[in-house]
C-alpha positions in Angstrom: 15.2 59.9 -178.9 11.5 57.9 -178.5 8.8 59.5 -177.5 5.4 57.5 -175.8 2.1 57.0 -177.5 -1.2 55.3 -176.9 0.0 52.0 -177.8 0.6 49.1 -179.6 2.8 45.9 -180.6 5.9 46.5 -182.6 7.4 43.5 -184.3 9.9 44.7 -187.1 11.9 42.0 -188.3 12.0 41.0 -192.0 10.8 37.6 -191.3 7.7 38.7 -188.9 6.9 41.1 -191.9 7.5 38.3 -194.8 5.5 35.8 -192.3 2.7 38.6 -191.8 2.1 39.5 -195.5 1.8 35.7 -196.1 -0.6 34.9 -193.8 -2.6 37.8 -195.1 -2.4 36.5 -198.6 -3.5 33.2 -197.3 -6.6 34.1 -195.8 -9.7 34.5 -197.9 -12.0 37.2 -198.9 -11.4 41.1 -197.7 -10.3 43.5 -199.7 -7.1 44.1 -197.7 -6.0 40.2 -198.2 -6.2 40.8 -202.4 -4.0 44.0 -201.9 -1.5 42.3 -199.9 -1.4 39.5 -202.5 -0.3 42.1 -205.6 2.1 43.7 -203.1 0.4 45.8 -200.9 1.0 46.0 -196.9 -2.5 44.1 -195.9 -3.0 43.1 -192.1 -4.9 45.2 -189.8 -3.9 48.1 -187.7 -5.5 48.5 -184.1 -6.2 52.1 -183.7 -7.5 53.3 -180.1 -8.9 56.7 -179.5 -12.1 58.3 -177.6 -14.5 57.3 -180.7 -17.2 59.5 -181.4 -17.8 61.8 -184.2 -14.1 62.7 -184.2 -13.5 58.9 -184.9 -16.2 58.9 -187.4 -14.2 61.6 -189.2 -11.2 59.8 -189.0 -12.6 56.8 -190.9 -13.9 59.3 -193.9 -11.1 60.9 -194.1 -8.1 58.8 -193.6 -9.0 54.8 -192.8 -11.6 53.8 -195.8 -9.1 55.6 -198.4 -5.7 53.9 -196.7 -7.4 50.6 -196.8 -8.4 50.8 -200.4 -5.0 52.1 -201.1 -3.0 49.7 -199.3 -5.0 46.7 -198.3 -5.0 47.4 -194.3 -8.1 47.3 -192.0 -7.9 50.0 -189.3 -10.1 48.7 -186.4 -11.0 51.0 -184.2 -11.2 50.3 -180.4 -12.0 52.2 -177.5 -9.0 53.2 -175.3 -8.1 52.2 -172.1 -5.4 53.6 -169.9 -4.7 50.2 -168.3 -3.4 49.0 -171.7 -1.8 52.3 -173.0 -0.1 53.1 -170.0 1.8 49.7 -169.9 2.5 50.2 -173.7 4.0 53.4 -172.9 6.5 52.0 -170.1 7.4 49.4 -173.2 5.5 46.6 -172.7 3.6 44.5 -175.1 -0.2 45.7 -175.3 -3.4 45.2 -177.7 -3.1 48.7 -179.5 -0.9 49.2 -182.9 -1.4 52.9 -182.5 -2.9 55.3 -179.8 -3.9 58.7 -178.7 -1.8 60.5 -176.4 -1.9 64.4 -175.2 1.4 66.4 -176.0 2.2 65.7 -172.5 3.1 61.8 -172.7 5.9 61.7 -175.5 7.6 64.0 -173.0 7.3 61.9 -170.0 7.8 58.6 -171.7 10.7 59.3 -173.9 11.2 55.9 -175.1 7.7 54.6 -175.4 7.1 55.7 -179.3 8.9 55.0 -182.7 10.2 58.0 -184.8 8.1 58.8 -187.8 9.5 59.4 -191.2 10.2 62.6 -192.6 7.2 62.6 -194.9 4.8 61.9 -192.0 6.3 64.6 -189.8 4.0 67.6 -189.4 5.4 71.1 -190.0 3.3 72.7 -187.6 3.8 70.5 -184.5 6.5 71.6 -182.1 10.3 70.5 -182.7 10.1 67.9 -179.8 6.7 66.3 -180.5 6.7 66.1 -184.5 9.3 63.1 -184.6 6.5 61.1 -182.9 3.0 62.6 -183.4 1.0 61.1 -186.3 -2.4 62.0 -187.1 -2.2 65.0 -185.1 -4.5 67.9 -185.0 -4.6 71.4 -182.9 -7.5 71.3 -180.0 -8.5 74.9 -178.7 -9.5 75.6 -175.0 -12.3 78.3 -175.2 -15.4 80.0 -173.8 -18.2 79.8 -176.2 -22.2 80.4 -175.9 -24.9 80.7 -178.2 -25.0 84.1 -179.6 -28.8 85.4 -178.8 -27.8 84.5 -175.0 -25.8 88.1 -175.1 -27.2 90.3 -177.8 -24.8 93.0 -176.7 -21.7 90.9 -176.8 -20.5 88.6 -174.7 -17.2 88.2 -172.4 -14.0 89.6 -173.8 -11.6 87.6 -171.4 -11.6 85.2 -168.7 -11.9 88.2 -166.2 -15.2 88.8 -167.7 -16.6 85.0 -167.6 -15.6 85.4 -163.7 -18.0 88.4 -163.8 -21.6 86.8 -163.5 -23.5 90.2 -162.5 -22.0 91.6 -165.9 -22.7 88.3 -167.7 -24.9 86.8 -165.7 -25.9 82.6 -166.1 -24.7 79.5 -165.1 -21.1 78.2 -166.8 -20.4 75.0 -168.1 -17.5 73.5 -166.3 -15.4 70.5 -166.3 -16.5 68.1 -163.5 -14.0 65.0 -164.3 -10.6 65.1 -162.8 -8.9 64.3 -165.9 -10.8 66.8 -167.5 -8.8 70.3 -165.4 -7.5 71.0 -168.8 -6.7 75.0 -169.0 -8.6 75.2 -165.4 -5.7 76.5 -163.7 -4.8 79.0 -166.2 -8.3 80.0 -166.9 -8.5 80.9 -163.2 -5.2 82.8 -162.8 -5.7 84.8 -165.9 -9.0 85.8 -164.2 -7.3 86.8 -161.1 -4.8 88.9 -162.9 -1.9 86.9 -164.2 -0.6 87.9 -167.2 -0.3 85.4 -170.0 3.4 85.3 -170.2 3.8 84.9 -166.4 1.4 81.9 -166.3 3.9 79.3 -165.4 4.8 77.8 -163.3 1.4 77.7 -162.3 0.7 78.5 -158.8 -2.4 76.0 -158.4 -3.1 77.2 -154.6 -4.1 80.6 -156.0 -5.7 79.2 -159.4 -7.9 77.1 -156.7 -9.0 80.1 -154.6 -10.0 81.9 -157.5 -12.2 79.1 -158.6 -13.8 78.9 -155.2 -15.4 82.3 -156.0 -17.3 81.3 -158.6 -18.1 77.7 -157.8 -21.8 78.6 -157.3 -21.9 79.3 -160.5 -20.5 76.2 -162.0 -22.5 73.4 -163.7 -20.1 70.2 -163.9 -20.3 68.0 -166.9 -18.9 64.5 -166.9 -18.2 64.3 -170.8 -17.7 66.8 -173.6 -20.6 66.1 -175.6 -22.7 67.2 -172.7 -21.6 70.7 -173.1 -23.8 71.1 -176.1 -26.9 70.2 -174.4 -26.2 72.6 -171.6 -26.2 75.3 -173.8 -28.9 74.3 -175.9 -30.9 73.7 -172.9 -30.1 76.9 -171.2 -28.9 74.9 -168.2 -25.7 77.0 -168.8 -25.2 80.7 -170.4 -21.5 80.1 -171.1 -19.4 77.0 -171.3 -15.6 76.3 -171.0 -14.8 73.2 -173.5 -13.2 71.9 -176.2 -14.0 73.9 -179.6 -15.0 70.8 -181.5 -18.0 71.0 -179.2 -19.0 74.0 -180.4 -18.2 73.7 -183.9 -21.0 70.9 -183.4 -23.4 73.1 -182.6 -22.5 75.3 -185.7 -22.9 72.2 -187.4 -26.3 71.7 -185.9 -27.8 74.6 -187.1 -26.9 76.5 -183.9 -25.3 80.2 -183.7 -22.6 80.0 -181.9 -19.9 82.4 -180.9 -16.5 81.3 -179.6 -14.2 83.5 -177.6 -10.7 83.1 -179.0 -9.1 85.9 -177.1 -7.2 83.8 -174.2 -8.4 80.3 -175.4 -5.9 77.9 -175.4 -4.2 75.9 -178.0 -2.4 72.1 -177.4 -1.6 69.8 -179.9 -2.8 66.1 -180.0 -2.0 63.0 -182.0 -1.2 59.5 -181.9 2.3 57.4 -181.7 3.5 54.0 -182.8 4.8 52.5 -179.6 7.7 50.4 -179.1 5.7 47.5 -179.2 3.4 47.7 -182.0 2.4 44.7 -184.3 1.9 45.9 -187.6 4.8 48.9 -187.7 4.9 49.2 -191.4 1.2 49.5 -191.9 1.3 52.3 -189.2 4.1 54.4 -190.8 2.4 53.9 -194.4 -0.9 55.1 -192.5 1.3 58.1 -190.4 2.2 59.5 -194.0 -1.1 58.8 -195.3 -2.4 61.0 -192.5 0.0 63.6 -193.0 -0.9 64.2 -196.8 -2.4 67.4 -196.6 -5.8 66.5 -199.4 -6.8 64.0 -196.6 -6.4 66.6 -194.0 -8.6 68.9 -195.0 -11.1 66.5 -194.9 -10.9 66.2 -191.3 -10.6 69.7 -190.7 -13.5 70.2 -192.9 -15.5 68.1 -190.8 -14.5 68.5 -187.0 -13.2 72.1 -186.9 -9.8 71.0 -185.1 -6.9 72.7 -186.3 -4.6 71.1 -189.2 -1.1 70.2 -188.5 0.2 70.2 -191.9 0.7 74.2 -193.0 -0.4 73.4 -196.8 -4.0 72.4 -195.2 -4.4 76.1 -194.6 -4.1 76.6 -198.6 -7.0 74.5 -199.6 -9.4 75.2 -196.5 -12.4 77.9 -197.3 -11.4 81.4 -196.0 -14.6 81.3 -193.5 -13.7 78.0 -191.9 -9.8 78.3 -191.6 -10.8 81.5 -189.3 -12.5 79.2 -186.9 -9.8 76.8 -186.6 -7.4 76.8 -183.1 -4.3 77.3 -184.7 -5.7 79.9 -187.5 -3.3 82.9 -188.4 -5.8 84.9 -187.6 -5.6 84.0 -183.7 -1.9 84.4 -183.5 -1.4 86.8 -180.7 -4.7 85.9 -179.3 -4.6 82.4 -178.5 -2.2 81.0 -175.6 0.3 77.7 -176.2 0.3 75.7 -173.0 3.5 74.9 -171.7 3.9 71.5 -172.6 6.8 70.4 -170.7 5.9 72.2 -167.5 2.7 70.4 -167.6 4.1 67.1 -168.4 6.3 67.2 -165.7 3.5 68.7 -162.9 0.7 66.5 -164.4 0.2 64.4 -161.2 0.2 67.8 -159.2 -2.4 69.1 -161.5 -4.4 65.8 -161.4 -4.3 65.4 -157.8 -5.2 69.3 -156.6 -7.9 69.0 -159.2 -9.7 65.9 -157.8 -9.6 67.1 -154.2 -11.2 70.8 -155.2 -14.1 68.6 -157.2 -14.5 66.6 -154.0 -15.3 70.3 -152.2 
């Protein structure tokens, strides 16, 4: 079985690899070429993701050391739907690796190559483990500047919808692809038990969202969440927890409510048509190394996918991560398969709701 990804070109014949190594060795100047000449892998990996501080953290935690060790330059580019979706379908494209949600490998079972055992991360779900490299756990929660509610803020999503008890605007995803946990949040607030969330009742969820619409401030990018909270334009925000971590790193006192927060794994895939597969496979193993992953987790606040990472983290930091052991029983994992199978319906419904 193979799985989809954010993608690339995959040339796997011995002749192609020998030719690539020869070309790398014949070019002048770069440290990658020198390493290739000395028996390293050499060449380049075109890496597609969403950029920003998270990509900067990957550069420090993974790419710089990998380039020094293997002579492979990792070139980051902004990911584009028009490039990676055809690659998920098995077509050739510009990427060697690209970012995917958990749903995409499920929806495109022939889009990605399987990773070697040393690159597979033990904290990933079984159906994703063979295909996701450079993985991390994303949290989706509500958070606020602690001073906003000095006596304590919302304890669950029903409280989030209670604007009399907890007054103020709510920062809420305003782009159709950012529907994230919107349906789950609304249904929990409407009294659905966590174990009964799936299949999601989209119509019921939208009806509940309508009850709070006038109290929502719609953001167009995740980074905007920080501005809305700091400026006081929103009292509470629903966002990926990395935004709250960024505020904390900037010196803000932030409270994140982990009760009924959501977790989902994210990662990258080696597409069926990638240009430098040997280098990508080596990079996958490098990124699964707990020592390298610790650096990434410390910089971003995202959860690790290798369980050994928790052994090396400061306990105070570890307790803030989406998949921290302390959060077991509080956080709710998405039903990735149901969401994958109903992705278009979720997107269409949210698009229509945003349009009013």
